[in-house]
FILUM-427789 format. One record per residue (C-alpha): x, y, z. Coordinates in pm, whole numbers, plus 50000, padded with zeros to 5 digits. Each point is the difference from the previous one (the first is absolute). Example, Ala and Ser with C-alpha at 12.3 -4.5 7.8 and 13.67 -1.06 7.14 Angstrom:
BEGIN
512304955050780;501375034449934;
This chain:
BEGIN
596850727135823;500165020550324;496805016350138;499505021950308;496845018950072;498514993649658;496334994250034;499244970550227;503784990850030;500695021050313;503144980850107;503084997549792;499484970749764;502524982849757;498934977949723;502564981049799;498804987449661;501764970749869;500184989049617;497004985949848;496475004150135;499205014950335;496474998950113;498585021150287;496834987150159;497815010250290;496405007950093;497905029449862;501045033350150;503354988650142;502075023049780;501214976349718;499395026649729;501955025350190;503134981949890;499115005649642;499095035750058;503395004950187;501794989749690;497945023149781;500505028150237;503804997950008;499974999049615;498475035550000;496294997249980;498575033550098;496234991350010;498514997050347;497154979449838;502644974049899;500734996350372;496354998750082;500235033250185;498835035549968;503495016350042;503394986149982;500425003650384;497364972150034;502874974749940;501395008150355;498864975650275;496975016650166;500204980950330;497554976550176;498324998750337;503224985650147;502555019149788;500695036549919;500175011649648;503515004049836;501455032749874;501394986349688;499884970649756;503174985749806;500524971249755;503264988449839;500344974849714;503364981949962;500884987549646;502644976349886;501765018749732;502694975949892;498464997649654;500035037149994;496225004149950;500475035750134;502605022149836;501975003850326;503494984950061;498994981650314;498884964250070;497285011950226;497445028049940;497735013150276;497005021249911;498185017050294;497235023850067;499065017550327;497095024450100;499065016550327;496735013850133;500585034049855;499924984349652;503745006649927;501224970149803;503674988249913;501404976549753;503254980850042;502314980349756;502544979750193;499155019350313;500665034549831;497265024949968;498885004749637;497075012849804;496994981649874;501255007449648;503254980950073;498054969250114;497915001549688;503035003549772;501754971150184;497054977749939;499795008049622;500474969749768;500354975650296;496584986149948;499025014350340;497585029150031;496815013950132;498254997349665;501144965249893;499224965050074;502614996050274;497325006450271;496454987749929;497835008650300;496394995750105;497835015449719;502945004149769;498854974249763;496515017349977;501825033549935;502064985549731;497004982849840;497565031250035;502625026349916;499915019749685;502324986749728;502395030150034;500224994350386;501124962149937;502915013749799;502335006650305;500174961750085;501304992549661;502455029449993;501464987950330;500394965749848;501495013949684;502725019250200;499245033449853;499125016150316;503505014850036;499755012949639;496705014450077;501335017750310;502905013549789;497535011749738;497765015150258;503165018250155;501185010749653;496535013249924;500035020050329;503375013949904;498595009049658;497115018050166;502445018150222;501995008249690;496945013249825;499145021150317;503625012750008;499845007149623;496745018150037;501425019650284;503085009149814;497975010249702;497895022350217;503225015550136;501455003849642;496625014649883;500025024350302;503725009349929;499225003249630;497195023350085;502395020950212;502954999149761;498645021549724;498585027450240;503394999850203;501845001449669;497955029749913;500295015850343;503894993449988;500245018549650;497875027950155;502255001050313;503025003049778;498525027049788;498745017950316;503535000050145;501485014649691;497115025449964;500355009450375;503675005649973;499605022049690;497125018950176;502125005250312;502905015549795;497465022849806;498155011350313;503225006350202;501595020949716;496715019149933;499815008750386;503635012149990;499365021149680;496825015450136;501495006550346;503115018549843;497885020349750;497105009250229;501195035350101;500045014149641;496524985549933;498645017350313;501575033749910;498555000249662;496464991250148;500345028150255;500845027049735;497014990349791;497735001650292;501055035550093;499265012149651;496554983750009;499165016050329;500765036249856;498024995449696;497044986650201;500085032150230;499935023849689;497054983049824;497924997750319;500265038950048;498745006049640;497124973950054;498975018750321;499555033749800;497774983249741;497984983250278;499235034850153;498685013449651;497954968149959;498195004550336;499225036749907;498174991249675;498214970550169;498425024550255;498755021849706;498424969549830;498364989450324;498215033950039;498764999649644;498664964950057;498085011350303;498245027349792;499144976349722;498664974950241;497555025650159;498705012349652;499724964349877;497854990350294;497625029549957;499754992949622;499334963650059;497135007450240;498335023749742;500364975649711;498604971550204;496895020250071;499515009749647;500374963649870;497764987450286;497185022949913;499964991749625;500184962850068;497195000050260;497615017649779;500524975549713;499704971450239;496635011650140;498435002649649;501094964849916;498574985250321;496675018149961;499524984249654;500954965750120;497445002250293;497275011049754;500524969749779;499804976050307;496835015050102;498354992749666;501264964149986;498534993950355;496575013649922;499754977649671;501084968350207;497415006950277;497104999449750;501094967249845;500264982950343;496625011650119;498334983949695;501944967350054;498815000050374;496375002249901;500184969649766;501754978250254;497485008750275;496944990549788;501734966149911;500634993150371;496265004050083;498994975549726;502414973250141;498795002050354;496294995749881;500994969949793;501824984350297;496855001750229;497834982049741;502674971149960;500284996950376;496224993050040;500054973549737;502974983450159;498274997150352;496964981949835;502224975149803;502054991250323;496854992150191;498714978549712;503384981249982;499984993050373;496524985149992;500854977349694;503284987950158;498304988650317;497384979949819;502614983149779;502254990150298;496994984850189;499034978449710;503604988449929;500534990850373;496764978950002;501044980549688;503524993450147;498464987850340;497714976349820;502614984749778;502394994950298;497284982550206;499164975449721;503674992049945;500604993250377;497054976950015;500934981149702;503724995350101;499034988750357;497594974049854;502744985349763;502694998550271;497754982250238;498984975549746;503714993149906;500904995150367;497204975750051;501084980749697;503694996850133;498914988650332;497714973849863;502754987949759;502714995950274;497714988150285;501534966150004;503605013749976;499225022450297;499034972450212;503024979949928;502315029850063;498435007050327;500644964350131;503654999549885;500815035050133;498584990150340;502344969850032;503105019849880;499175027450245;500094976850289;503504986149903;501585034749946;498935013350329;501814970850179;503345005549825;500185038950015;500585001050369;503164978249988;501505021749714;499465032350188;501924985350315;502944990449775;499945034549828;500105018250341;503324981350092;501505008649667;499165036550050;501965000450331;503044983249842;499765024649704;499895030450218;503134989750189;501894995049665;498745032949876;501285017650312;503414983949956;500125012149637;499125035050092;502745001450271;502494985349749;499075025849732;500045028450228;503454990550114;501104994449631;498495034249906;501875015850298;503274983249897;499345009549633;499765035850110;503214995350201;501604984749701;498925027449765;501315025750239;503214980550022;500244996749624;499255037949961;502615008850250;502524975749841;499525014749647;499765035850131;503364995550174;501444982849678;498945030249805;501165022550274;503384982550011;500225003049622;499295037050010;502445005350301;502704982149810;499465021649704;500225029450222;503084986350163;501644997149651;498945034849912;501305015150331;503244978749962;500615015049663;498965034850119;502334997550299;502944988349789;499405028049754;499735025450287;503184987550168;501845001249666;498635035249942;501055011350352;503334984849971;500605017649667;498745033050135;502334996850301;502864991149794;499335028349751;499905024750299;503044986350160;502034998649676;499075036849917;499294989849638;498515033949920;502745020950151;502954995349752;503204981550014;501945022550238;497224998950262;499554963149961;503724992950062;500405026250279;496764987250192;501304964949960;503395008750150;498215017550285;498564967450116;503464986450075;501845032850082;498805014450332;501965032549978;498535006949646;496474992150135;500545022750299;500935030849784;496794996449783;496635009750131;498344981949712;498655009449655;497535027949963;497454974149881;500454980750328;499685028050239;496655013049884;496574983450022;497675009749713;496124997750038;498264978149765;499165017149671;502945024750043;502704976649875;499985011549627;499925038050092;502814995050259;502044979949747;499925029049755;500485026150272;503224984950132;501144988149663;503384983150033;500255014950360;498324967150115;503254983349914;502025025150212;501584988150339;499515020350308;503015004750243;500535017550316;502665024449870;502495005849715;502704977150151;497674969749992;499095010249632;503695003849921;500794965950158;497534981049783;501035018549689;503644989150062;498694965150036;498005003049674;503255011949823;502124971950135;497434974249889;499255016649671;496324997550051;499045034049850;498475031650126;497355004650287;498355033450114;500145006150383;497855022450220;501915009950316;497555008850274;502065026250167;500505020249669;496554999149817;497485023250168;496825000749793;497425027150078;496344997650074;497585019349768;499385036750117;496455014250073;499575012849638;500874965849859;497674982550240;497045018749848;500224975849702;498864971450227;496385016549985;499794995949617;497654974149859;501844967549912;503075006750214;500894971250227;503075015150181;503705004650001;501784967349922;502215003050315;496875002450207;498204969849847;502614973450088;501284986750337;503634999750133;502055005750311;500285035950103;503754997849967;499694995549630;497665031649949;502715021649866;501024973749743;496524993249883;498995037549968;503335007549839;499254973349729;496405007349945;500015038950076;496635016749900;498834969749802;496144997449986;497994970149954;496715005749810;497154977049879;500505002749619;501845019249728;497185025849936;500275010950367;503865000749965;499875021349691;497545024150170;502055003050321;503165007249785;498365028349823;498335014350307;503265000050200;502205008849713;501874967749999;501165004050359;499744962750087;501134966849868;496804980249965;499394961849953;496604983049951;498864965850149;500444985849647;503595010349998;499865030449767;502405027150084;500225038649942;503375015850082;500355034950161;501065013449660;496894985949830;501264967949826;497424972250019;500914963250011;497214974449975;498564970749803;499024963650058;501504977550257;499944962749971;497724985650265;502434972150082;503035021350059;500994993850354;500325032050225;502824995750258;497845019450259;497324974349985;502234969050056;499484998450378;496245003349962;499934975249727;502044974850222;497655006850288;496904994149784;501414967549865;500924988550354;496505008450125;498464979549707;502474971350059;499114999750380;496325000249918;500444971649744;501774978750255;497375006750268;497354990049733;502074968749916;500114990150363;496285005150040;499294977649684;502394972550130;498115002250336;496604997049831;501314972649774;501094979950307;496565005250167;498234989449672;502194968849975;499094990950364;496355005349925;500344978849679;501494970250191;497305003050272;497315001149726;501684969449831;499904980250320;496375009550062;499104989449649;501704966950046;498504991850338;496405012249882;500034980049688;500904969150206;497185006250243;497545007649714;501094967549826;499304979650311;496605016550055;499074995749638;500624962450030;497994997450318;497235022149839;499954978049692;499284969050217;497405017950198;498275013449687;500054965349850;498094986350303;497615031350007;499194995349633;499174962750063;498005010350294;498155026149795;499334974349726;498454976450260;497895028650150;498825011349650;499154964149913;498174994350317;498135033049985;499094992249629;498604966950107;498165012950299;498575028549791;499034976849720;498284976550259;498295029450165;498805012449669;498804965949904;498084996150329;498435033449948;499264992149626;498474965650096;497795016650280;498775025849742;499404973149751;497774980350242;498195029350108;499305013449657;498894966249878;497394996850281;498705035149930;499684991849622;498094969350059;497535017950230;499525029849762;499514979149688;496114992650061;499285035550122;501565016549686;497934978749769;496605011850130;501235036250022;501085000949635;496574987849878;498105027550188;502645026049862;499314989949646;496175004050019;500325034850166;502535013049748;497814989649687;497035019950143;502065031950076;501734998749648;496595001149822;498765030850193;503345018949979;500364997149628;496945021249904;501045027850255;503535000749856;498845005149632;497815029850097;502875015750189;502514996149717;497615019149760;499675028250246;503795001750049;500555004049614;497435029349972;501525018150308;503554996549863;499085017049665;498215029550191;503085003750229;502415004049713;497905027249837;499575020550313;503894997150063;500775013949668;497595031050039;501565008750341;503574998649868;499155022549694;498295025950234;502915001850235;502355005349711;497945030649873;499825014750342;503874998050040;500495017849663;497575027750098;502025004950336;503255003049803;498275027549766;498655019250299;503405000650175;501715012249680;497435028149942;500225012350351;503835002749982;499845017449660;497355026150137;502045007250303;503195005349794;498285024149767;498555020250298;503605002850155;501355011849666;497255027549974;500915012450351;503665001949902;499155020349677;497755025250198;502815005550250;502505005249727;497795024949816;499615019950314;503695001350070;500935010149630;497535028249991;501335016050327;503664996349866;499115016849663;498665030650183;503265002050222;502284997049701;498245027649803;500195023950303;503774993750054;500975004749639;498595035750004;502115010450311;503464990949828;501845029549803;503525018950008;500415038050044;502165024649793;501845011550302;501624966250028;501035000949633;501925033250044;501894986350310;501284970249796;501535022149722;501775021950249;501634970750184;501304985349674;501855033049911;501875000050330;500994963249966;501605005449657;502205027850153;501324980450280;500784970749778;502125022549775;502105011750299;500484964750112;501424986949670;502685026949990;501074991250354;500154962049918;502405009049721;502425016450250;499744970250237;500764975649720;503315018549913;501014998950367;499034962750016;502384991549726;502915016950172;499134982550331;499974965549835;503285005549840;501755012650318;498354971250196;501254974149764;503545014650010;500005000450393;498704963850013;502754989449761;502615016750215;498614983650319;500004965249833;503495005749886;501015010050362;498324969450151;501774978349739;503345014950083;499384997150369;499064964649961;502954993849792;502285015050250;498394979250286;500054969349771;503635005949923;500745001750370;497774970050082;501384980349712;503525003350132;498754990550343;498084970749864;502994989049797;502085001350311;497504979250190;499554976849722;503714993049957;500364995250370;496884976950035;500754980049686;503784998550008;500915013350355;502225026749837;500495037050084;501385026349755;503464994450127;499984961849996;498315001549657;502845018149830;502004967749974;497384987649748;500215032649790;500474995449638;501755029249839;498484991949655;496335000450135;497715018549765;496995017450153;498105005149691;498214965749989;500644991850360;496385001150123;498574981549695;502774972850059;499054997450369;496374997849917;500684972849739;502014980150241;497335002450271;497334990349741;502124969849899;500444989450362;496255005350073;499194980049684;501844970450158;497584999250288;500814985650328;503414985349979;501194969850210;503505008350104;500664963950075;498744987249675;503644992649838;501034978550310;496424984250011;500174991449629;503434984150026;498844979250308;496794988949825;501804990749674;502574979050191;497104982950181;498124995349671;503074982149844;500234978250318;496364989649995;500224993449622;502914975950061;498044983350290;496954997149772;502034982149746;501524976950264;496494991150119;498824993249626;502914976749960;499334982050329;496254997449901;500944983749681;502194974650187;497244991950244;497404994549719;502594975649835;500274981950329;496324997450034;499704986249648;502684973650060;498434990150332;496474997249836;501454978449730;501864976650247;496884998250229;497684991749704;502394971949879;500504985150346;496295001950095;498794985149670;502504970350031;499174994850359;496135002149934;500224975349711;501974974950206;497605004650309;497024995349768;501434967749866;500774987550355;496455011150102;498464976949733;502144969750136;499275008350386;496205005449934;499614967849809;501914981650272;498005015950288;496584995449832;500774965849840;499465013749651;498395031249841;501615031149855;501135034250126;501755029849870;501225034950081;499385028849766;501355035349984;497175025249986;501135026449746;500265035250138;498185028549795;503305019149974;501764968449851;502524999350303;500854963650084;501265010350339;496565012750096;497954971749868;498004978250251;500084961650038;496804979749945;499664963050128;497844974649818;499334964950111;498154968949877;499804972650265;499064965549871;496494999649861;499465037550006;500255028649756;502965023949973;499015029550226;501505029050184;501064988550351;497525021850189;497234975349871;501284971050209;499434989350358;502235010350286;501874965350008;500595001749625;501165036250026;502514990150274;501334970549799;500405023649695;501985024750214;502154972050128;500714988449658;501275035149905;502154999650307;501654967149902;500285012649637;501955029850134;502184977650222;500794976749717;501105029649802;501975017250266;500294983350344;499325023350284;502454999750305;497064993950220;496205002149983;497575005350297;496514984549951;497345009650257;497114976249990;499584999049632;498684964250006;496995008950212;497565001049691;501464966049864;498564965650054;502094972050130;500964986149660;501115034549875;501785007750326;501994968249960;500825008849635;501155034250113;502154983850272;501704977049746;500785030149780;501425019150286;502154971150084;501274999149648;501035036649987;501395000950367;503404988949873;500615034749847;497665022450211;499545001750374;496394997750089;498295013250321;496444988750012;497365008750247;497304973949983;497534976050177;499884975249724;501284962850057;501464995549652;502175031550034;501294989550339;500844965649870;502635014049749;501425024250259;503784997850072;499535022450317;496865007850205;499515029250246;497065004550210;498585034250125;497825000050310;498835024150267;500864984850337;499605033650136;496975017549868;500845025849723;503724990749976;501144977149719;502674972850082;501984978749752;500204962550060;501734972049822;497124975349895;500194961449967;498814990749653;497414974250142;498645025550234;499625026349725;498234974149776;497704992550283;499345037350056;499585004649629;497384972649994;497925015850283;500105034149814;498964985149680;
């Protein structure tokens, strides 16, 4: 072994271990156990606790007062490998490990850097390992004994030599897990591809169908355009001729209509005059008839009203007589009741006076009887009590005298001892007060520290939760950033690849990136030179149509150059817009008026932004295209301005100048090429914001981590301080409680003694008084008895007379009370009757007044009605006027009827002519519209063919089909468009995408099958390894068990022991625990945890020898395992070690003499320099002498 900087071995130290047994001795704290820990450290132990440290850097030499600390620690173990213990073709094997202050560690095999895994793999099946019995350190025996059965298993697995198989199995299981993960991932990909395949197949079929329908539609529309263009003149001439005939007919019928209109007005004037005369006569007749009817009606009404009033007068007179009689009766009854009340009231006053007198006499007699009775009782009671008290005093007189004498003696003794006890109590009070102050200070400090601890705990857990929340947010932002980066990349790629512009544009723009001359001659796509406001993208996409895909050049030469390039490459056709040729016009003043209409947003060319040099091109392409808010507005504007403008809506609906309307639904996810830049900018803004938010989260996370560490340190320091204070407080409280007990005991004694003194004083005093009063009480009682007898005789005769008087007065009192109550009841009833009669008399008087008033009013009304009826009558003069007016009215009505007949005839002619004229105007309007529509349709067809196919009439002739039939052409075109629209949005790349996805699906399917096959192979390997491990472990365990029985019997001098496998619930023997049972001589078979420390150590040593006997270890390090053994057992252990040292090299750290006596080599570890271990060769006799002193 070679150590440098490892724990207390600051200097480079080499230890050569010879065959047999090497014992390392030294005083406590000199660093002996560091040798065992160094071996364990090199073999890969990762636990700082196994090195007796808090972190692994604690193994580095920390320095002393005289030496500086070192920056690293290094240990190398040199092994003799001639017997090929290790699977390396080398006679020497060196294992090394090194660590520096930063915590960075390195492992070495034969001075070459390696991994920890490589070291562990090398040690497999060698009998050397961290978990086996090759290193048994301080506390290891206790760990083995106290460990759970399943935790002991690793020792036996190491001995059985299955560690390598277990490592292979673990590695294979990890591969299987990775295979399952890969399989799940591939299946997810397959599932995703499978989900895409069917839609892509459907899209591919739709694309193929679309391409065929599109080609057929192109041929049909081009030939329809050619036919209509060539046959347009004959259609226009026929419509013009028909229009001229309609105009002539309209003029003729309008003249005839005007003549009838004149005659109609003439007769209407005659009718108006007749109506005026009839109206005047009717008014006069109405006035006369109203007067006549009014006079007759009023006369009849007055007669009826007079009769009604007369009847009412008679009824009121009769009612008045009845009420007067009733009032007289009620008044008489009221006088009788008042008189009766006065008599009853006088009787009541006499009775109440008599009642008062009797009551006073009765109360006086009753009170006198009570006073006499009470006086006799008190006198008798006092006499009895005095006699009893005197009797008690006499009976206890001797007792009182004895108590007085004893109490006086006891009183003198207690007064002497009380003073001493009070002085001792005062001293204890002072000591108790000091202790109480110390407790209060300690509790206050603990309370303060508890608050600090709670705050630190809260801060710690708050930061833990905060970190958890921040980490979740980090994951969310990481995912979001990844998604946005991908989305941004795809959007930029889509823009740069010109996916939406067609094959010719894509190829041409790609070549421009590498061809400077080609790029110089192009000013860019129309879509690239304009900037569209947000919300206008759809409208501008429709307004430009395919024009967005046009390329702008400076002149025709540049356009020609690029066209030649396209022809050479065979890329297809592209439309160009030369700046120097195209001169678009701005709207004139009349056209600008449309901007004032409701819903009009503006001319398309004015709503977008572009450089001034492109204005001619943009206005040439958009012309007088208007943008409006919706389709209703578009239709209204088109009709109002007679289809002067091309109009697009914000939703993408379109009305051509000739009246054709295009519109419908647009899929919301269809990308608009004008919105690409905005979309990319929005994605970039969101991405930048997400990155800033992520950086903020990371910063806050780091801050929370720092705060958590600070809180953790505070918790640790505070808990340590609280623990120390609690120990101190516990000691102080114990002293305080003892002091309190002493005080309480002393106080109780003093109080009891004081109470006893007071009690004894009272007893002495009371006894003296009782003795003095006894004689006096006897003479007093005798005199009281004589006086009482005389008073009782005199009082008895007086009491009897008073009782008779009381009975007579009581009877009289009850009789008078009954008469008073009855009289009061009668008076109350009379009062109720009087009140009722007064109310009834008043009600009748009021009713008589009302009747009298009503009679007066009705008599006056009757006289007025009779006088008015006489004045109403109609004269003969008025009757003659009515007859004259009726004759005139009949004459006028006859004249009006004949005139109306003439008007009716004229009306019929007017209606017929008007209908004829309207029909002619409608025909004219239709023909004019037809003429305009024909011209517009040709214009629309020309624009449509240009926009859709980029063909003019001349260039379209090459597609002319001489056999084209115009008859069903429009129906055929409509059918093709419906078929194309029925396909919906078509993915132009669907065919290529379907092919690509299909190929990938086949590739992933093959990969999935390969993984499934590999998975089956891995499962077979795991099964084989499990079988092999089970067999090896079972065989080794059985052999160790038999050896254990022998070694146990030998070490204990008898008894029995055994190892048992604890069955696992899942039945897997490789996951079962190991239980140890032992029965030392003279004891029962028990689990080893029931035995003493020495017995447990000896049992663990028996297991060690059982393992070595089954499979000798190359070496074994034992660190003070004989500490718990007595000399006899330590000697037995030494003999066994000697026996097995022929096959195993033992390195033993011990103080025991028996162990040193069997050593082949002895090394001593000392600290000649404080804090630094030094290795020395030790003389055996000196070692034994040292061991004797230690023991």
